Structure formats: structure tokens, C-alpha cells
C-alpha positions as CSV (number, residue, x, y, z in Angstrom):
1,M,99.1,47.5,90.2
2,D,96.5,49.1,87.9
3,A,97.4,52.1,86.0
4,K,95.5,55.3,86.5
5,V,92.8,55.7,83.9
6,Y,92.5,59.5,82.5
7,P,88.9,60.0,81.4
8,M,88.8,62.7,78.5
9,T,87.1,63.8,75.4
10,L,88.4,63.1,71.9
11,E,89.3,66.9,71.7
12,G,91.2,66.7,75.0
13,K,93.2,63.7,73.9
14,A,94.0,65.5,70.5
15,K,95.1,68.5,72.5
16,L,97.6,66.5,74.6
17,E,99.0,64.7,71.6
18,A,99.5,68.1,69.9
19,E,101.4,69.4,72.9
20,L,103.4,66.1,73.0
21,E,104.3,66.4,69.4
22,D,105.5,70.0,70.0
23,L,107.6,69.2,72.9
24,K,109.3,66.4,71.2
25,V,109.9,68.0,67.8
26,N,110.5,71.6,68.6
27,K,111.0,72.3,72.4
28,R,113.7,69.5,72.7
29,K,115.5,70.9,69.8
30,E,115.4,74.5,71.3
31,I,116.8,73.2,74.5
32,I,119.6,71.3,73.1
33,E,120.6,74.1,71.2
34,R,120.6,76.5,74.4
35,I,122.7,73.8,76.2
36,K,125.2,73.9,73.3
37,V,125.5,77.7,73.4
38,A,125.8,77.7,77.2
39,R,128.6,75.1,77.1
40,S,130.6,77.3,74.7
41,F,130.7,80.0,77.5
42,G,133.2,77.8,79.4
43,D,133.1,76.9,83.1
44,L,129.8,75.2,83.7
45,S,129.9,75.4,87.5
46,E,129.2,79.1,87.4
47,N,127.1,79.2,84.1
48,S,123.6,80.2,84.9
49,E,122.5,79.9,81.2
50,Y,123.5,76.2,81.4
51,E,121.7,75.7,84.6
52,S,118.6,77.2,83.3
53,A,118.7,75.2,80.1
54,K,119.2,72.0,82.0
55,D,116.3,72.8,84.5
56,E,114.0,73.4,81.5
57,Q,115.4,70.3,79.8
58,A,114.3,68.2,83.0
59,F,111.0,69.9,83.1
60,V,110.1,69.2,79.4
61,E,111.2,65.6,79.7
62,G,109.0,65.2,82.8
63,R,106.0,66.7,80.7
64,I,106.7,64.4,77.9
65,S,106.7,61.4,80.1
66,T,103.3,62.5,82.0
67,L,101.7,63.4,78.6
68,E,102.8,59.8,77.2
69,N,101.3,58.2,80.2
70,M,98.2,60.2,80.1
71,I,97.6,59.5,76.4
72,R,98.4,55.8,77.0
73,F,95.8,55.4,79.6
74,A,93.2,57.7,78.1
75,E,89.7,56.6,78.5
76,I,87.6,58.3,75.9
77,I,84.3,59.7,77.4
78,D,81.2,58.2,75.8
79,D,78.1,59.8,77.2
80,K,75.8,58.5,74.4
81,D,74.1,55.8,76.7
82,I,73.4,58.2,79.4
83,A,69.9,60.0,79.5
84,A,70.2,63.5,77.8
85,D,68.8,65.3,80.9
86,E,71.6,63.6,83.3
87,V,74.9,65.3,84.2
88,S,77.9,63.3,83.3
89,L,81.5,63.6,82.2
90,G,81.5,65.2,78.6
91,R,78.5,67.3,79.2
92,T,78.1,71.0,79.4
93,V,76.0,72.1,82.4
94,T,74.4,75.4,83.3
95,F,73.1,76.1,86.7
96,V,71.8,78.9,88.5
97,E,73.2,79.7,92.2
98,M,70.4,79.9,94.6
99,P,68.9,82.3,95.7
100,D,70.7,85.2,93.9
101,G,70.6,83.6,90.5
102,D,74.1,83.9,89.1
103,E,74.2,81.6,86.1
104,E,77.4,79.5,85.4
105,T,78.1,77.1,82.7
106,Y,80.8,74.5,82.8
107,T,81.9,71.5,80.7
108,I,82.7,68.4,83.1
109,V,86.1,66.8,81.6
110,G,88.5,64.5,83.0
111,S,91.4,65.9,85.1
112,A,93.8,65.8,82.3
113,E,91.9,68.4,80.3
114,S,90.6,70.6,82.8
115,D,91.0,74.3,82.3
116,P,89.0,76.6,84.6
117,L,89.9,79.6,82.3
118,E,88.0,77.7,79.5
119,F,85.3,76.8,82.0
120,K,86.2,73.1,81.7
121,I,86.1,71.6,85.2
122,S,87.6,68.2,86.6
123,N,85.1,65.4,87.2
124,D,87.2,65.4,90.5
125,S,86.2,68.9,91.4
126,P,83.8,69.6,94.3
127,I,81.3,71.1,91.8
128,A,81.5,68.1,89.3
129,Q,81.3,65.6,92.1
130,A,78.1,67.2,93.5
131,I,76.2,67.5,90.1
132,I,77.3,64.2,88.1
133,G,74.3,61.9,88.1
134,K,71.8,64.7,88.7
135,K,69.1,65.8,86.4
136,L,67.8,68.8,84.7
137,G,65.7,70.8,87.2
138,D,67.4,69.2,90.3
139,V,68.6,71.7,93.1
140,V,72.0,70.3,94.4
141,S,74.1,71.4,97.5
142,I,77.8,71.9,96.6
143,E,80.3,71.6,99.4
144,T,83.4,73.7,98.6
145,P,86.4,74.6,100.7
146,G,84.9,78.1,100.5
147,G,81.6,76.9,102.1
148,A,78.3,75.3,100.9
149,F,75.9,76.8,98.3
150,D,72.8,75.5,96.5
151,V,72.4,75.4,92.5
152,K,69.5,74.6,90.4
153,I,70.4,72.8,87.0
154,T,69.0,74.5,84.2
155,K,70.3,73.1,81.0
156,I,72.4,70.0,80.1
157,E,74.2,69.6,76.8
158,Q,76.3,67.0,75.1
159,A,79.8,68.4,74.4
160,N,81.0,68.4,71.0
């Protein structure tokens, strides 16, 4: 069975490594201390502080495992061999919705580092799927769960 590959930028990988380090060095210690304090309260069967700390410990350990896997199978995006006017992973793309002209700008990244609040969308998203491989000036129809709309690609930049 082939392991899943996680395409990402160098910046995205560094962010995941920093989160992993924080979880291992700081968060684990905080949770262990919370468990110790909760145990000192006595009967664990009705101890909500203990249960809460154990639940958080399970979540953190799961996140550590996920991050280690993502970092281990990271594939750093290299868009240097792709034409400057072509949309690809790692590129920042500006497009105008047709016909009303609303302009939107997104950076296309791997799913591991997507963050819509920072305008970083996953290469698996409907928008990215529709525009990857398209060129500057192309008009593209994007199918989303909310319906289809057309956009015109007005700017393509290499991300940092």
C-alpha cells in the first residue's frame, strides 16, 4: 500500500513542524500536569477534570501522530518548471467572477496547509481543481456545491 503524499510549500511544512514541536514539548507537559492534579482529587470515576484532561491527551496524541505522518510524507511543491502564466500548486491566483466583477485572490496549497481564513485553498477544493493548469486570461467554469460560476484569471504569481 502506497502512503498518501501531502503536497505543501516549505512554509507550510515549517508551520507543521513548529506545531508538532509545541505539542510535544509544551502541550504534553501541560496535560500531564493537569492529569496529576485531577488524580489528587480522589475518585476518578466521577472526576470531570480527569476525564477532560484524558480526552485532551487523546486528542493531542492523535494530532501528533497526524502531523508526524504529514511531515514524513510531505512533498515540497516545486513550481519552477511550470510556465509563469499557468496556475499550479504554490501559486497565488487572482480571478474576477463573471459577470459582476468580484475579485478574489487565493494561494493554492496542499490540503495539509489549507486555511481559507488566510486565503489558502486546498488543491482538492472545487475552485483549485477547476483552475489548476489554466492560463492567465482564461475564463473557467467552477462547479461548487452551491452552483456553478465563471471566473476570468487576471493574475498568477509564484508564492514565496
